[in-house]
C-alpha positions in Angstrom: 58.7 41.1 13.1 61.4 41.9 15.7 64.1 41.3 13.1 62.3 43.2 10.5 62.0 46.2 12.8 65.8 46.0 13.5 66.3 46.3 9.7 63.9 49.2 9.4 65.4 51.0 12.4 68.9 50.3 11.0 68.0 52.0 7.8 66.6 55.0 9.6 69.8 55.3 11.6 71.9 55.1 8.5 69.9 58.0 7.0 70.4 60.0 10.2 74.1 59.4 10.4 74.6 60.2 6.8 73.3 63.7 7.3 76.6 64.5 9.2 79.3 66.4 7.4 81.8 64.1 5.6 85.5 64.3 6.5 88.7 62.4 5.8 87.6 59.7 8.2 84.2 59.0 6.6 82.6 57.9 3.4 79.0 58.5 2.4 76.9 56.3 0.1 73.3 55.8 -0.9 71.1 53.6 -3.0 70.2 49.9 -3.0 68.2 48.4 -0.1 69.0 45.0 -1.7 72.6 45.3 -0.4 71.8 47.0 2.9 71.8 43.9 5.2 75.4 43.1 4.3 76.5 46.7 3.7 75.5 47.5 7.2 77.7 44.7 8.6 80.6 45.7 6.4 80.4 49.3 7.4 80.3 48.5 11.1 83.2 46.1 10.9 85.2 48.5 8.7 84.6 51.3 11.2 85.8 49.2 14.1 88.9 47.8 12.4 90.0 50.7 10.2 88.5 53.7 11.9 86.7 55.0 8.8 83.0 55.5 9.1 80.9 54.4 6.1 77.5 56.1 6.3 75.0 54.4 3.9 71.5 55.4 3.1 69.2 52.6 1.8 66.9 54.8 -0.3 66.6 52.6 -3.3 68.8 52.3 -6.4 67.0 55.2 -8.2 67.5 57.5 -5.3 71.2 56.5 -4.9 71.8 57.2 -8.6 70.2 60.7 -8.3 72.4 61.5 -5.4 75.5 60.3 -7.3 74.6 62.4 -10.3 74.1 65.5 -8.0 77.4 64.8 -6.3 76.0 64.6 -2.8 77.5 61.2 -2.0 80.9 59.6 -2.4 79.4 56.4 -4.0 76.1 54.9 -5.0 74.9 51.3 -5.0 72.5 50.2 -7.7 71.0 46.8 -8.6 70.4 48.2 -12.1 73.7 48.4 -14.0 74.4 51.4 -16.2 75.5 51.0 -19.8 78.9 52.3 -21.0 77.2 55.2 -22.7 75.5 56.2 -19.4 78.7 55.8 -17.4 80.5 58.1 -19.9 77.7 60.6 -19.8 77.8 60.9 -16.0 81.6 60.4 -15.8 81.3 57.3 -13.5 82.9 54.0 -13.1 81.0 50.9 -12.1 81.8 47.5 -10.7 79.9 44.6 -9.0 80.1 44.2 -5.2 77.7 41.3 -4.3 75.2 38.9 -5.9 71.9 37.9 -4.3 68.5 36.4 -4.9 65.1 38.0 -5.2 62.2 35.9 -3.9 58.5 35.9 -3.9 57.0 35.9 -0.3 53.4 35.2 0.6 51.2 35.8 3.7 48.6 33.0 3.2 47.0 31.1 6.1 48.3 27.6 6.3 51.1 28.1 3.8 54.6 27.6 5.2 58.0 28.3 3.8 58.8 26.6 0.5 55.4 24.9 0.3 54.0 26.9 -2.7 55.4 26.6 -6.2 55.1 29.3 -8.8 56.5 29.9 -12.3 57.2 33.2 -14.1 54.0 33.2 -16.2 51.7 32.7 -13.3 53.6 35.4 -11.3 53.4 37.8 -14.1 49.6 37.2 -14.5 49.2 37.7 -10.7 50.9 41.1 -10.9 49.0 42.0 -14.1 45.8 41.4 -12.3 44.8 38.5 -14.6 44.9 36.0 -11.8 42.7 37.4 -9.1 42.1 34.5 -6.6 44.5 32.3 -4.7 42.6 29.2 -5.8 42.9 30.1 -9.5 43.3 27.0 -11.7 46.8 28.0 -12.8 48.0 28.2 -9.2 46.2 25.0 -8.3 47.8 23.1 -11.2 51.3 23.9 -9.8 50.1 23.1 -6.2 47.7 20.2 -6.4 48.1 19.2 -2.8 47.8 22.7 -1.2 44.6 23.9 0.3 44.2 27.3 -1.4 41.6 29.8 -0.3 39.1 31.6 -2.5 40.5 34.9 -1.5 41.6 37.9 -3.5 45.4 38.1 -4.1 46.9 41.4 -2.7 50.1 42.3 -4.6 52.8 44.3 -2.9 55.4 46.2 -4.9 58.1 48.8 -4.5 56.8 52.4 -4.5 60.3 53.9 -4.9 62.8 53.6 -7.8 64.3 50.2 -7.1 66.9 47.9 -8.6 65.0 45.1 -7.1 62.1 46.1 -9.2 64.3 46.4 -12.3 65.5 42.8 -11.9 62.0 41.5 -10.9 60.4 43.1 -13.9 63.3 42.0 -16.1 62.5 38.4 -15.1 58.8 38.8 -15.7 59.6 40.2 -19.2 61.9 37.2 -19.8 59.1 34.7 -19.3 55.9 36.6 -20.1 55.2 38.3 -23.4 52.1 39.9 -21.7 54.3 41.4 -19.0 56.9 42.6 -21.5 54.1 44.4 -23.5 52.0 45.7 -20.6 54.3 46.0 -17.6 57.7 46.8 -18.9 61.2 46.8 -17.3 62.4 49.6 -15.1 63.2 50.6 -11.6 59.6 52.0 -11.5 56.7 50.7 -13.6 53.0 51.4 -13.8 51.6 48.7 -11.6 47.9 47.9 -12.5 47.0 47.3 -8.9 48.3 46.4 -5.4 50.0 48.2 -2.5 53.3 50.1 -2.8 56.0 50.2 -0.1 59.4 51.8 0.1 62.5 49.6 0.3 62.9 45.9 0.6 62.1 46.3 4.3 58.9 48.2 3.5 57.7 45.5 1.1 58.5 42.8 3.7 56.6 44.7 6.4 53.6 45.2 4.2 53.4 41.5 3.3 53.7 40.5 6.9 50.8 42.7 8.0 48.6 42.0 4.9 46.7 38.7 4.8 46.5 37.0 1.3 49.4 39.1 0.0 52.4 38.4 -2.2 55.5 40.6 -2.6 59.1 40.4 -3.8 62.2 41.1 -1.7 65.9 40.3 -1.5 66.3 36.9 0.2 67.9 38.1 3.5 64.8 40.1 4.3 62.6 37.0 3.9 65.0 34.7 5.8 65.6 37.0 8.7 61.9 37.6 9.2 60.8 34.0 8.8 58.6 34.7 5.8 57.0 32.1 3.6 59.1 32.0 0.4 57.9 30.3 -2.7 59.8 27.8 -4.8 60.1 28.4 -8.6 60.2 26.7 -11.9 63.4 27.9 -13.5 64.6 28.3 -17.1 65.5 24.6 -17.3 61.9 23.8 -16.2 63.3 22.5 -12.9 61.8 23.2 -9.5 64.3 25.1 -7.3 64.4 26.5 -3.8 65.8 29.8 -2.8 69.3 29.4 -1.3 72.8 30.6 -1.6 73.5 27.5 -3.6 70.8 28.2 -6.2 71.9 31.9 -6.4 75.5 30.8 -6.9 74.4 28.3 -9.6 72.9 31.2 -11.6 75.9 33.5 -10.9 78.3 31.0 -12.4 77.0 32.1 -15.8 78.2 35.7 -15.3 80.8 37.0 -17.8 82.4 40.0 -16.2 84.3 42.5 -18.4 85.7 45.9 -17.7 85.1 46.7 -21.4 81.4 47.0 -20.9 81.6 48.5 -17.4 80.9 45.0 -15.9 77.3 45.3 -17.2 75.6 42.0 -16.4 72.0 40.9 -15.7 71.4 37.5 -14.1 67.7 36.7 -14.5 66.6 33.5 -16.2 70.0 31.9 -16.2 70.4 28.4 -17.6 71.2 25.4 -15.4 69.1 22.8 -13.6 70.0 24.3 -10.2 69.8 28.1 -11.1 67.5 30.4 -9.2 65.6 32.4 -11.8 65.7 35.9 -10.2 69.3 36.7 -9.3 70.6 40.2 -9.1 73.9 42.0 -8.7 74.6 45.2 -6.7 76.9 47.6 -8.5 79.0 50.3 -6.9 79.2 53.6 -8.9 81.6 56.4 -8.1 83.2 59.3 -10.1 85.8 58.2 -12.6 87.9 61.2 -11.7 87.9 62.6 -8.2 90.1 63.8 -5.3 93.0 61.5 -4.8 92.5 61.1 -1.1 88.8 60.3 -1.6 89.6 57.8 -4.3 92.0 56.1 -2.0 89.5 55.9 0.8 86.9 54.4 -1.5 89.4 51.9 -3.0 90.5 50.9 0.5 87.0 50.3 1.6 85.9 48.2 -1.3 89.1 46.3 -1.4 88.5 45.4 2.3 84.9 44.3 1.4 86.2 41.9 -1.3 88.9 40.5 0.8 87.1 40.3 4.2 83.4 40.6 3.5 82.6 37.0 2.3 81.8 35.6 5.8 79.1 38.3 6.4 77.8 37.8 2.8 77.6 34.1 3.3 75.8 34.4 6.6 73.0 36.3 4.8 72.9 34.0 1.7 74.5 36.5 -0.7 77.1 35.2 -3.2 80.4 36.9 -2.7 82.4 37.5 -5.9 85.3 35.0 -6.4 88.8 36.3 -6.1 89.4 35.7 -9.8 86.7 38.3 -10.5 87.5 40.9 -7.8 91.2 40.9 -8.5 90.4 42.3 -12.0 88.1 44.9 -10.4 90.8 46.0 -8.0 93.0 46.9 -11.0 90.5 49.5 -12.0 91.1 51.4 -8.7 94.7 52.2 -9.7 
């Protein structure tokens, strides 16, 4: 909980700092909480080494996009990519900055990290309210050796517009026709039940304090707070454990192209070692803007690509390979 509170406090501080007036020695951004753990480190390191303060509000992808549309921030971060048509409509450019994994976390007495196994259909039925108890036959079939209680499952979901939710529901729709029909895919959906919380940090906190609960968060929030993460059956019908290696295995299938605004979704990727719910954080900024601001943005994100991998690796994100980010850097010119 101590680490979780640090994340929550850090997000609060970011919001407070970002209220300050921007100047030539600062950049303001908002959006994805998925990227916040590594963005916070990048911003701090960049400030120390380059003297430019990057003030980032982790308010969710939907909120970041709205601030970008209204012109109140210099850049937005979103885990839901925009289409070329949407980019043209809002006069934006888009590029990927980091890749990470979304995991299911549980608060269940006696269940430790990586003990429980789930698949997409079972997870979808849990969130649809079709599987009500933890000792349901479908869960027991996947976990024959676990002692599962006859307790109601409490689902926790994002209450704000979230790219994490977009990718999570995209995965559920990939594997469950019932979810595709009844739940849908978006940054916000109509959840049939459960508890809503804001941000990845909020979902993590809610699961930690709610017995018999399950939620979904970016992996760093689970790892830093020692939460019980579940294993998954992936698209190749193999059992995989959440790790930087399984996220990277899925990311290898990405085909990045400037022609479609780098649009890419990485759920349900093929491969025996691929984690099934992998997401990308995208940076969005105006396609035409003040030359000095454009240079400050280009310098910051160039620095992130060239110097940010150690921090990303320490949090089990997947940094973009040089062969990919060199092509992105060309779009800054």
